[in-house]
N, CA, C and O atoms as a GROMACS GRO file, in nm:
protein
  272
    1UNK      N    1  -0.127   3.615  -3.735
    1UNK     CA    2   0.019   3.622  -3.745
    1UNK      C    3   0.067   3.533  -3.728
    1UNK      O    4   0.025   3.462  -3.637
    2UNK      N    5   0.204   3.481  -3.824
    2UNK     CA    6   0.237   3.357  -3.930
    2UNK      C    7   0.341   3.290  -3.817
    2UNK      O    8   0.364   3.379  -3.735
    3UNK      N    9   0.399   3.193  -3.788
    3UNK     CA   10   0.449   3.074  -3.729
    3UNK      C   11   0.589   3.200  -3.682
    3UNK      O   12   0.611   3.316  -3.715
    4UNK      N   13   0.653   3.109  -3.600
    4UNK     CA   14   0.749   3.205  -3.587
    4UNK      C   15   0.869   3.134  -3.648
    4UNK      O   16   0.947   3.116  -3.554
    5UNK      N   17   0.911   3.096  -3.735
    5UNK     CA   18   0.970   3.024  -3.850
    5UNK      C   19   0.972   3.150  -3.937
    5UNK      O   20   1.079   3.206  -3.956
    6UNK      N   21   0.843   3.204  -3.998
    6UNK     CA   22   0.817   3.305  -4.110
    6UNK      C   23   0.916   3.380  -4.094
    6UNK      O   24   1.011   3.382  -4.173
    7UNK      N   25   0.906   3.471  -3.962
    7UNK     CA   26   0.915   3.579  -3.956
    7UNK      C   27   1.086   3.551  -3.936
    7UNK      O   28   1.145   3.644  -3.992
    8UNK      N   29   1.181   3.456  -3.874
    8UNK     CA   30   1.332   3.415  -3.914
    8UNK      C   31   1.323   3.391  -4.011
    8UNK      O   32   1.444   3.373  -4.028
    9UNK      N   33   1.280   3.370  -4.111
    9UNK     CA   34   1.320   3.385  -4.231
    9UNK      C   35   1.334   3.488  -4.313
    9UNK      O   36   1.388   3.497  -4.423
   10UNK      N   37   1.270   3.580  -4.232
   10UNK     CA   38   1.193   3.744  -4.333
   10UNK      C   39   1.358   3.788  -4.276
   10UNK      O   40   1.454   3.821  -4.345
   11UNK      N   41   1.349   3.773  -4.119
   11UNK     CA   42   1.503   3.840  -4.071
   11UNK      C   43   1.638   3.786  -4.140
   11UNK      O   44   1.709   3.875  -4.187
   12UNK      N   45   1.682   3.654  -4.152
   12UNK     CA   46   1.762   3.693  -4.294
   12UNK      C   47   1.723   3.695  -4.407
   12UNK      O   48   1.814   3.648  -4.476
   13UNK      N   49   1.627   3.726  -4.476
   13UNK     CA   50   1.584   3.750  -4.597
   13UNK      C   51   1.684   3.916  -4.603
   13UNK      O   52   1.786   3.934  -4.669
   14UNK      N   53   1.622   4.008  -4.521
   14UNK     CA   54   1.629   4.110  -4.468
   14UNK      C   55   1.787   4.181  -4.434
   14UNK      O   56   1.838   4.285  -4.476
   15UNK      N   57   1.866   4.020  -4.290
   15UNK     CA   58   1.982   4.048  -4.330
   15UNK      C   59   2.062   4.072  -4.464
   15UNK      O   60   2.098   4.184  -4.502
   16UNK      N   61   2.087   3.958  -4.530
   16UNK     CA   62   2.089   3.936  -4.683
   16UNK      C   63   2.079   4.067  -4.766
   16UNK      O   64   2.146   4.105  -4.861
   17UNK      N   65   1.983   4.120  -4.706
   17UNK     CA   66   1.973   4.237  -4.848
   17UNK      C   67   2.049   4.302  -4.786
   17UNK      O   68   2.156   4.304  -4.847
   18UNK      N   69   2.054   4.363  -4.689
   18UNK     CA   70   2.157   4.435  -4.593
   18UNK      C   71   2.296   4.486  -4.632
   18UNK      O   72   2.351   4.593  -4.661
   19UNK      N   73   2.335   4.308  -4.615
   19UNK     CA   74   2.476   4.270  -4.732
   19UNK      C   75   2.530   4.341  -4.838
   19UNK      O   76   2.644   4.375  -4.872
   20UNK      N   77   2.383   4.358  -4.895
   20UNK     CA   78   2.441   4.361  -5.062
   20UNK      C   79   2.427   4.502  -5.094
   20UNK      O   80   2.484   4.560  -5.186
   21UNK      N   81   2.331   4.560  -4.995
   21UNK     CA   82   2.308   4.722  -5.026
   21UNK      C   83   2.402   4.848  -4.984
   21UNK      O   84   2.414   4.886  -4.868
   22UNK      N   85   2.465   4.904  -5.093
   22UNK     CA   86   2.577   5.024  -5.071
   22UNK      C   87   2.532   5.143  -5.036
   22UNK      O   88   2.607   5.240  -5.040
   23UNK      N   89   2.364   5.155  -4.986
   23UNK     CA   90   2.337   5.281  -4.958
   23UNK      C   91   2.380   5.271  -4.794
   23UNK      O   92   2.364   5.154  -4.761
   24UNK      N   93   2.427   5.350  -4.682
   24UNK     CA   94   2.482   5.319  -4.541
   24UNK      C   95   2.310   5.318  -4.474
   24UNK      O   96   2.278   5.220  -4.406
   25UNK      N   97   2.222   5.415  -4.494
   25UNK     CA   98   2.090   5.457  -4.433
   25UNK      C   99   2.037   5.303  -4.480
   25UNK      O  100   2.027   5.219  -4.391
   26UNK      N  101   1.995   5.259  -4.651
   26UNK     CA  102   1.906   5.163  -4.644
   26UNK      C  103   1.998   5.038  -4.638
   26UNK      O  104   1.963   4.964  -4.731
   27UNK      N  105   2.091   4.987  -4.574
   27UNK     CA  106   2.164   4.907  -4.511
   27UNK      C  107   2.119   4.925  -4.347
   27UNK      O  108   2.062   4.820  -4.317
   28UNK      N  109   2.121   5.006  -4.242
   28UNK     CA  110   2.086   5.043  -4.150
   28UNK      C  111   1.929   5.018  -4.120
   28UNK      O  112   1.876   5.019  -4.009
   29UNK      N  113   1.871   4.997  -4.231
   29UNK     CA  114   1.681   4.994  -4.245
   29UNK      C  115   1.692   4.876  -4.212
   29UNK      O  116   1.666   4.816  -4.108
   30UNK      N  117   1.748   4.838  -4.340
   30UNK     CA  118   1.732   4.690  -4.324
   30UNK      C  119   1.806   4.585  -4.238
   30UNK      O  120   1.770   4.468  -4.249
   31UNK      N  121   1.896   4.614  -4.165
   31UNK     CA  122   1.888   4.531  -4.060
   31UNK      C  123   1.832   4.588  -3.918
   31UNK      O  124   1.813   4.526  -3.813
   32UNK      N  125   1.812   4.732  -3.950
   32UNK     CA  126   1.663   4.726  -3.836
   32UNK      C  127   1.531   4.629  -3.845
   32UNK      O  128   1.459   4.608  -3.748
   33UNK      N  129   1.513   4.577  -3.967
   33UNK     CA  130   1.418   4.540  -3.995
   33UNK      C  131   1.415   4.382  -3.969
   33UNK      O  132   1.317   4.309  -3.956
   34UNK      N  133   1.546   4.352  -3.966
   34UNK     CA  134   1.618   4.194  -3.964
   34UNK      C  135   1.569   4.144  -3.835
   34UNK      O  136   1.522   4.034  -3.806
   35UNK      N  137   1.604   4.332  -3.706
   35UNK     CA  138   1.629   4.292  -3.546
   35UNK      C  139   1.455   4.293  -3.581
   35UNK      O  140   1.391   4.192  -3.553
   36UNK      N  141   1.419   4.356  -3.614
   36UNK     CA  142   1.270   4.397  -3.546
   36UNK      C  143   1.160   4.220  -3.585
   36UNK      O  144   1.073   4.183  -3.506
   37UNK      N  145   1.190   4.147  -3.704
   37UNK     CA  146   1.132   3.982  -3.767
   37UNK      C  147   1.218   3.925  -3.633
   37UNK      O  148   1.136   3.910  -3.542
   38UNK      N  149   1.361   3.886  -3.587
   38UNK     CA  150   1.362   3.886  -3.454
   38UNK      C  151   1.315   3.845  -3.311
   38UNK      O  152   1.316   3.738  -3.251
   39UNK      N  153   1.267   3.992  -3.276
   39UNK     CA  154   1.185   4.008  -3.183
   39UNK      C  155   1.024   3.907  -3.186
   39UNK      O  156   0.966   3.831  -3.109
   40UNK      N  157   1.006   3.954  -3.303
   40UNK     CA  158   0.854   3.936  -3.362
   40UNK      C  159   0.844   3.776  -3.300
   40UNK      O  160   0.768   3.726  -3.216
   41UNK      N  161   0.927   3.734  -3.359
   41UNK     CA  162   0.935   3.546  -3.368
   41UNK      C  163   0.991   3.460  -3.226
   41UNK      O  164   0.973   3.346  -3.182
   42UNK      N  165   1.060   3.564  -3.188
   42UNK     CA  166   1.115   3.540  -3.047
   42UNK      C  167   0.980   3.551  -2.917
   42UNK      O  168   0.956   3.479  -2.820
   43UNK      N  169   0.909   3.683  -2.973
   43UNK     CA  170   0.770   3.649  -2.889
   43UNK      C  171   0.712   3.549  -2.905
   43UNK      O  172   0.689   3.477  -2.808
   44UNK      N  173   0.667   3.512  -3.041
   44UNK     CA  174   0.525   3.455  -3.071
   44UNK      C  175   0.632   3.329  -3.011
   44UNK      O  176   0.551   3.255  -2.954
   45UNK      N  177   0.742   3.278  -2.997
   45UNK     CA  178   0.812   3.132  -2.934
   45UNK      C  179   0.787   3.095  -2.818
   45UNK      O  180   0.768   2.978  -2.788
   46UNK      N  181   0.781   3.221  -2.716
   46UNK     CA  182   0.788   3.220  -2.591
   46UNK      C  183   0.651   3.212  -2.558
   46UNK      O  184   0.604   3.122  -2.488
   47UNK      N  185   0.582   3.312  -2.610
   47UNK     CA  186   0.404   3.291  -2.606
   47UNK      C  187   0.342   3.417  -2.549
   47UNK      O  188   0.226   3.427  -2.508
   48UNK      N  189   0.439   3.519  -2.552
   48UNK     CA  190   0.398   3.645  -2.547
   48UNK      C  191   0.304   3.722  -2.610
   48UNK      O  192   0.278   3.833  -2.562
   49UNK      N  193   0.249   3.683  -2.710
   49UNK     CA  194   0.172   3.731  -2.807
   49UNK      C  195   0.134   3.570  -2.905
   49UNK      O  196   0.208   3.472  -2.920
   50UNK      N  197  -0.044   3.597  -2.972
   50UNK     CA  198  -0.091   3.468  -3.012
   50UNK      C  199  -0.083   3.440  -3.114
   50UNK      O  200  -0.173   3.524  -3.127
   51UNK      N  201  -0.066   3.402  -3.215
   51UNK     CA  202  -0.028   3.335  -3.354
   51UNK      C  203  -0.231   3.302  -3.458
   51UNK      O  204  -0.315   3.213  -3.472
   52UNK      N  205  -0.211   3.411  -3.489
   52UNK     CA  206  -0.345   3.325  -3.590
   52UNK      C  207  -0.320   3.352  -3.684
   52UNK      O  208  -0.231   3.435  -3.700
   53UNK      N  209  -0.410   3.276  -3.833
   53UNK     CA  210  -0.435   3.315  -3.900
   53UNK      C  211  -0.427   3.440  -3.955
   53UNK      O  212  -0.454   3.539  -3.886
   54UNK      N  213  -0.392   3.452  -4.073
   54UNK     CA  214  -0.423   3.612  -4.167
   54UNK      C  215  -0.557   3.591  -4.242
   54UNK      O  216  -0.613   3.698  -4.267
   55UNK      N  217  -0.624   3.477  -4.286
   55UNK     CA  218  -0.712   3.497  -4.344
   55UNK      C  219  -0.857   3.524  -4.162
   55UNK      O  220  -0.957   3.592  -4.184
   56UNK      N  221  -0.844   3.486  -4.073
   56UNK     CA  222  -0.892   3.501  -3.942
   56UNK      C  223  -0.949   3.599  -3.906
   56UNK      O  224  -1.066   3.615  -3.874
   57UNK      N  225  -0.813   3.713  -3.914
   57UNK     CA  226  -0.850   3.853  -3.879
   57UNK      C  227  -0.940   3.957  -3.900
   57UNK      O  228  -1.000   3.950  -4.008
   58UNK      N  229  -0.963   4.035  -3.842
   58UNK     CA  230  -1.107   4.092  -3.901
   58UNK      C  231  -1.062   4.199  -3.991
   58UNK      O  232  -1.027   4.301  -3.930
   59UNK      N  233  -1.057   4.202  -4.065
   59UNK     CA  234  -1.096   4.334  -4.195
   59UNK      C  235  -1.112   4.434  -4.133
   59UNK      O  236  -1.193   4.457  -4.043
   60UNK      N  237  -0.979   4.548  -4.210
   60UNK     CA  238  -1.032   4.663  -4.166
   60UNK      C  239  -1.069   4.743  -4.276
   60UNK      O  240  -1.019   4.721  -4.385
   61UNK      N  241  -1.173   4.858  -4.256
   61UNK     CA  242  -1.212   4.892  -4.346
   61UNK      C  243  -1.157   5.038  -4.375
   61UNK      O  244  -1.141   5.125  -4.288
   62UNK      N  245  -1.138   5.047  -4.468
   62UNK     CA  246  -1.072   5.123  -4.591
   62UNK      C  247  -1.192   5.210  -4.672
   62UNK      O  248  -1.278   5.184  -4.756
   63UNK      N  249  -1.137   5.349  -4.583
   63UNK     CA  250  -1.302   5.481  -4.675
   63UNK      C  251  -1.194   5.433  -4.808
   63UNK      O  252  -1.084   5.379  -4.818
   64UNK      N  253  -1.318   5.501  -4.915
   64UNK     CA  254  -1.294   5.554  -5.017
   64UNK      C  255  -1.348   5.622  -5.022
   64UNK      O  256  -1.416   5.659  -4.927
   65UNK      N  257  -1.347   5.698  -5.184
   65UNK     CA  258  -1.451   5.843  -5.211
   65UNK      C  259  -1.573   5.787  -5.232
   65UNK      O  260  -1.680   5.847  -5.244
   66UNK      N  261  -1.545   5.615  -5.239
   66UNK     CA  262  -1.741   5.638  -5.235
   66UNK      C  263  -1.798   5.678  -5.049
   66UNK      O  264  -1.897   5.740  -5.009
   67UNK      N  265  -1.724   5.636  -4.999
   67UNK     CA  266  -1.765   5.698  -4.821
   67UNK      C  267  -1.786   5.813  -4.811
   67UNK      O  268  -1.858   5.857  -4.721
   68UNK      N  269  -1.713   5.908  -4.923
   68UNK     CA  270  -1.764   6.058  -4.865
   68UNK      C  271  -1.878   6.170  -4.918
   68UNK      O  272  -1.896   6.274  -4.855
   0.00000   0.00000   0.00000
């Protein structure tokens, strides 16, 4: 996970894009994404979740045609 500031910045970006959107559905989606980013930032700030650098997280194995 990134620091709370990262998610705050993403929320601001999503709101800015929502303000420029002409399609109602897109505007609503971006507004919801902004709220989700704000929620993540808040959870990180109060310690509800642990911050780990993305490079330290375990890699998920993706199946490929070679695995079949």
